[in-house]
BAFI-3210 file (N, C-alpha, C; in Angstrom, 3 decimals, decimal comma, padded with zeros to 6 digits):
// residues 122
n [1|2|3|4|5|6|7|8|9|10|11|12|13|14|15|16|17|18|19|20|21|22|23|24|25|26|27|28|29|30|31|32|33|34|35|36|37|38|39|40|41|42|43|44|45|46|47|48|49|50|51|52|53|54|55|56|57|58|59|60|61|62|63|64|65|66|67|68|69|70|71|72|73|74|75|76|77|78|79|80|81|82|83|84|85|86|87|88|89|90|91|92|93|94|95|96|97|98|99|100|101|102|103|104|105|106|107|108|109|110|111|112|113|114|115|116|117|118|119|120|121|122]
n.u [-050,111|-051,153|-053,322|-055,369|-058,613|-061,047|-063,727|-066,366|-067,742|-069,443|-069,131|-066,214|-062,500|-059,525|-058,201|-059,199|-059,444|-056,590|-056,041|-057,473|-055,709|-052,792|-053,248|-054,201|-052,761|-049,769|-046,632|-047,192|-046,415|-048,013|-049,866|-051,904|-055,008|-058,367|-061,571|-065,202|-067,037|-068,931|-067,772|-065,322|-064,405|-064,651|-063,339|-061,643|-060,811|-059,708|-057,229|-056,529|-055,272|-053,323|-051,698|-050,262|-049,616|-050,868|-052,461|-055,852|-058,841|-061,728|-064,369|-067,172|-070,694|-072,046|-069,957|-068,952|-070,956|-070,771|-068,759|-067,873|-067,217|-064,969|-065,373|-068,691|-070,012|-073,662|-074,648|-073,035|-074,138|-076,937|-076,491|-074,889|-074,653|-072,208|-070,364|-068,199|-067,207|-064,490|-063,326|-064,279|-063,979|-061,069|-060,678|-061,728|-060,036|-057,973|-058,515|-058,871|-058,435|-057,563|-056,722|-057,545|-055,163|-054,767|-057,599|-060,721|-059,647|-060,583|-060,869|-060,192|-062,812|-064,705|-065,623|-063,913|-063,037|-060,354|-058,595|-056,631|-055,519|-053,833|-053,354|-053,982|-050,875|-049,514]
n.v [-051,192|-048,193|-046,213|-042,999|-041,837|-040,034|-038,362|-035,905|-032,594|-030,439|-028,551|-027,971|-026,909|-027,248|-026,392|-027,372|-030,013|-030,866|-030,076|-031,881|-034,190|-034,378|-035,065|-036,997|-038,491|-038,689|-040,083|-041,852|-043,235|-042,432|-043,757|-043,241|-041,734|-042,137|-041,681|-040,855|-041,985|-040,029|-037,630|-037,640|-035,766|-033,328|-029,794|-028,978|-031,671|-032,689|-030,901|-031,356|-033,912|-033,246|-031,631|-033,270|-035,031|-037,838|-040,975|-041,089|-043,521|-044,514|-044,786|-046,640|-046,227|-048,889|-049,669|-048,432|-048,615|-051,686|-051,912|-052,123|-049,896|-048,559|-046,040|-044,643|-042,157|-040,710|-038,744|-039,483|-041,996|-041,753|-040,303|-041,307|-043,862|-045,305|-045,704|-044,015|-042,363|-042,106|-043,686|-045,909|-045,594|-045,538|-048,082|-049,555|-048,908|-049,817|-052,603|-056,386|-057,127|-055,435|-052,470|-050,324|-047,273|-045,388|-043,613|-042,139|-038,456|-035,011|-032,037|-028,720|-026,740|-029,065|-029,635|-032,102|-034,933|-037,433|-040,904|-043,323|-046,140|-049,623|-051,801|-055,033|-057,632|-060,015]
n.w [008,239|009,178|010,071|010,286|011,178|010,825|012,195|011,540|011,205|009,312|009,375|010,480|010,011|008,491|010,519|012,783|012,001|011,983|014,446|015,830|014,722|015,013|017,971|018,107|016,457|017,698|018,357|016,137|013,182|010,603|008,072|006,003|006,305|006,580|006,331|006,587|003,140|002,243|003,093|002,402|000,496|001,298|001,551|003,571|004,469|002,644|002,217|004,837|003,887|001,520|002,493|004,790|002,581|002,364|001,658|000,612|002,580|001,615|003,473|003,428|004,324|005,470|006,517|008,391|010,269|010,711|012,713|016,053|018,344|020,963|021,529|022,196|021,069|021,734|019,419|017,450|017,040|016,877|014,334|012,454|013,311|014,406|017,034|017,158|014,771|014,020|015,347|013,600|011,225|011,157|012,026|010,226|007,490|007,906|008,000|008,390|011,513|012,288|015,217|017,414|018,116|019,492|020,636|020,352|019,824|020,231|018,689|019,686|019,373|018,916|016,266|015,056|015,083|015,791|015,308|015,824|014,130|014,037|011,641|010,781|012,322|010,821]
ca.u [-050,969|-051,216|-054,397|-055,668|-059,590|-061,932|-065,235|-066,450|-068,610|-069,551|-068,316|-064,929|-061,834|-058,703|-057,315|-059,633|-058,813|-054,661|-055,203|-057,214|-055,015|-052,196|-053,409|-054,331|-051,255|-048,425|-045,771|-047,643|-046,195|-048,749|-049,705|-053,078|-056,311|-059,746|-063,413|-067,362|-067,070|-069,512|-066,483|-064,128|-064,003|-064,882|-062,166|-060,555|-060,068|-058,874|-056,753|-054,790|-054,504|-052,193|-050,943|-049,670|-049,455|-050,978|-053,448|-057,409|-059,582|-063,235|-065,159|-068,672|-071,327|-071,955|-068,903|-068,808|-072,042|-070,542|-067,674|-068,369|-066,391|-065,358|-065,978|-070,185|-070,596|-074,758|-074,454|-072,256|-074,756|-078,244|-076,503|-073,924|-075,022|-071,497|-070,063|-067,472|-067,273|-063,134|-062,387|-064,380|-063,372|-059,624|-060,485|-061,942|-058,970|-056,635|-058,172|-058,806|-057,602|-056,762|-056,831|-057,072|-053,689|-055,270|-059,501|-060,596|-059,381|-061,204|-060,932|-060,811|-063,693|-065,646|-066,058|-063,732|-062,549|-059,422|-058,266|-055,552|-055,828|-052,528|-053,302|-053,058|-050,212|-049,280]
ca.v [-050,136|-047,296|-045,057|-042,185|-041,914|-039,129|-037,737|-034,463|-031,950|-029,903|-026,857|-028,440|-025,950|-027,345|-026,266|-028,405|-031,572|-031,188|-030,519|-033,746|-035,924|-034,107|-035,101|-038,724|-039,350|-038,428|-041,075|-042,802|-043,358|-042,706|-044,252|-043,072|-041,056|-042,395|-041,283|-041,579|-042,110|-038,337|-036,822|-038,005|-035,159|-032,618|-029,262|-029,280|-033,009|-032,515|-029,808|-032,040|-034,983|-032,659|-031,582|-034,665|-036,351|-039,139|-041,100|-041,119|-044,237|-043,834|-045,568|-046,806|-045,808|-049,989|-050,926|-048,110|-049,469|-052,905|-052,131|-051,935|-048,965|-048,156|-044,731|-044,285|-040,837|-040,679|-037,973|-040,344|-043,351|-041,511|-039,687|-042,180|-045,330|-045,657|-044,794|-043,189|-042,327|-041,387|-044,876|-047,073|-044,705|-046,295|-049,513|-050,520|-048,608|-050,793|-053,769|-057,065|-057,813|-053,958|-052,790|-048,696|-046,941|-044,325|-043,451|-040,285|-037,218|-034,164|-031,074|-028,206|-026,572|-030,090|-029,812|-032,933|-036,188|-038,179|-042,148|-043,896|-047,815|-050,498|-053,351|-056,511|-058,390|-061,205]
ca.w [008,081|010,450|009,825|011,123|010,609|010,929|012,161|011,585|010,805|007,708|009,421|009,950|009,398|008,564|011,967|013,624|011,441|011,968|015,818|016,604|014,042|015,980|019,355|018,213|016,097|018,168|018,243|015,390|011,690|010,074|006,168|005,590|006,426|006,297|006,704|005,737|002,002|002,066|004,031|001,742|-000,585|002,112|001,618|004,468|004,778|001,348|002,416|005,079|002,987|000,694|003,596|005,114|001,721|002,909|000,633|001,994|002,353|001,709|004,136|003,292|005,592|005,855|006,942|009,548|011,362|011,141|013,878|017,663|018,759|022,034|022,602|022,436|021,061|021,294|018,215|016,296|016,755|015,946|013,265|011,681|012,919|014,700|018,092|017,131|013,126|013,971|015,275|012,892|009,768|010,808|012,111|009,165|007,227|008,451|007,921|009,474|012,876|013,143|016,709|017,769|018,955|019,993|020,588|019,403|020,460|019,791|018,622|021,131|018,944|019,161|015,080|014,253|015,874|015,301|016,046|014,900|013,971|013,198|010,696|011,886|011,936|010,865]
c.u [-051,263|-052,537|-055,252|-057,192|-060,353|-063,548|-065,180|-067,442|-068,342|-068,447|-066,703|-064,081|-060,515|-057,755|-057,677|-059,280|-057,200|-054,940|-055,930|-055,964|-053,785|-052,607|-053,590|-052,858|-049,847|-047,946|-046,665|-046,764|-047,151|-049,081|-050,740|-054,337|-057,233|-061,099|-064,300|-067,043|-067,824|-068,676|-065,438|-062,976|-064,148|-063,266|-061,053|-060,140|-059,253|-057,331|-055,738|-054,580|-053,177|-051,363|-049,782|-049,314|-049,587|-052,556|-055,252|-058,165|-061,009|-063,719|-066,957|-069,461|-071,718|-070,789|-068,211|-069,849|-071,881|-069,578|-067,903|-066,981|-066,020|-065,702|-067,868|-070,807|-072,732|-075,220|-074,525|-073,219|-076,027|-077,603|-075,706|-074,244|-073,802|-070,972|-069,143|-067,034|-065,392|-062,669|-062,582|-063,709|-061,606|-059,714|-060,675|-061,201|-058,475|-056,816|-058,200|-057,639|-057,192|-057,395|-056,346|-055,647|-053,867|-057,048|-059,362|-060,437|-060,164|-060,924|-061,420|-061,931|-064,556|-066,072|-065,106|-063,026|-061,520|-059,235|-057,632|-055,724|-054,095|-053,343|-052,957|-051,911|-049,582|-047,689]
c.v [-049,045|-046,010|-043,888|-041,925|-040,877|-038,951|-036,180|-033,506|-031,121|-028,326|-027,059|-027,700|-027,134|-027,210|-027,444|-030,081|-031,928|-031,113|-031,690|-034,560|-035,200|-034,984|-036,813|-039,552|-039,128|-039,994|-042,380|-042,477|-043,730|-043,024|-043,399|-042,322|-041,711|-041,374|-041,780|-040,989|-040,236|-037,605|-036,460|-036,270|-033,563|-031,444|-029,025|-030,432|-032,912|-031,900|-030,675|-033,004|-034,133|-032,288|-032,567|-035,430|-037,798|-040,070|-041,210|-042,393|-043,841|-044,985|-045,601|-046,856|-047,272|-050,114|-050,068|-048,647|-050,949|-053,340|-051,347|-051,203|-048,772|-047,187|-044,838|-043,160|-041,135|-040,029|-039,120|-041,538|-042,993|-040,906|-040,594|-043,956|-045,764|-044,633|-043,948|-043,246|-042,195|-042,525|-046,000|-046,580|-045,700|-047,646|-050,208|-050,283|-049,259|-051,986|-055,060|-057,484|-056,871|-053,552|-050,454|-048,442|-046,062|-043,791|-042,614|-039,306|-035,941|-032,609|-029,861|-027,153|-027,524|-030,413|-031,179|-033,999|-037,064|-039,677|-042,592|-045,356|-048,304|-051,969|-054,283|-056,737|-059,825|-061,870]
c.w [009,582|009,503|010,474|010,556|011,560|010,858|011,850|010,806|009,829|008,040|009,815|009,343|009,070|009,896|012,747|013,315|012,056|013,451|016,760|015,975|014,899|017,406|019,121|017,743|016,775|018,825|017,118|014,062|011,076|008,520|005,722|006,375|005,889|006,626|006,014|004,107|001,753|002,512|003,035|001,117|000,634|001,535|002,046|004,839|003,480|001,900|002,958|004,712|002,271|001,580|003,907|003,985|001,796|002,015|001,611|001,503|002,945|002,335|003,763|004,460|006,488|006,838|008,671|011,315|011,605|012,356|015,123|018,086|019,905|022,287|022,029|022,749|020,617|019,582|017,318|016,219|016,069|015,040|012,041|011,722|013,673|015,835|017,993|015,534|012,836|013,870|014,496|011,372|010,038|011,065|010,348|007,836|006,582|008,127|008,548|010,328|013,183|014,829|017,004|018,479|019,682|019,661|020,211|020,306|019,234|019,995|019,453|020,392|018,493|017,352|014,193|015,169|014,936|016,072|014,899|015,071|013,180|012,707|011,665|011,207|011,737|010,279]
res [m|i|v|a|g|f|g|f|a|t|s|a|t|g|k|s|l|h|e|a|y|l|a|a|s|e|g|q|a|v|t|a|l|a|t|a|t|d|k|a|e|h|p|a|f|a|e|l|a|g|r|l|q|l|p|v|h|s|v|p|q|a|a|l|e|a|i|n|t|p|t|k|s|g|r|s|i|s|e|r|g|a|g|s|v|a|e|a|a|a|l|a|a|a|g|p|g|a|r|l|v|s|t|r|h|i|s|t|d|r|r|a|t|c|a|v|a|i|g|g|q|t]
***
């Protein structure tokens, strides 16, 4: 499974999310999207999932906090307890042994981030 994980502000738009997605997912055959549970039904995120026709994985807060991400955003740490919500969501949803194939990319309006992880190959 290849998962695009997202972190985003409540004010994020479909354009914000799509821009971050395109930057992070270049060259990847993404099979699912993921974000924090409380953001999974955000209208712009739901719109993106519908446009891409991809399933959404809702990642609980505890799972986000449990993942050590390469990126360490002070704001993300203070607000969410994760170095990067996008990276943590992608890794958590991709499952055990997952690795990042793209660290977070930030939309130009700075309202959305996206990272891509691939599930552990056995």
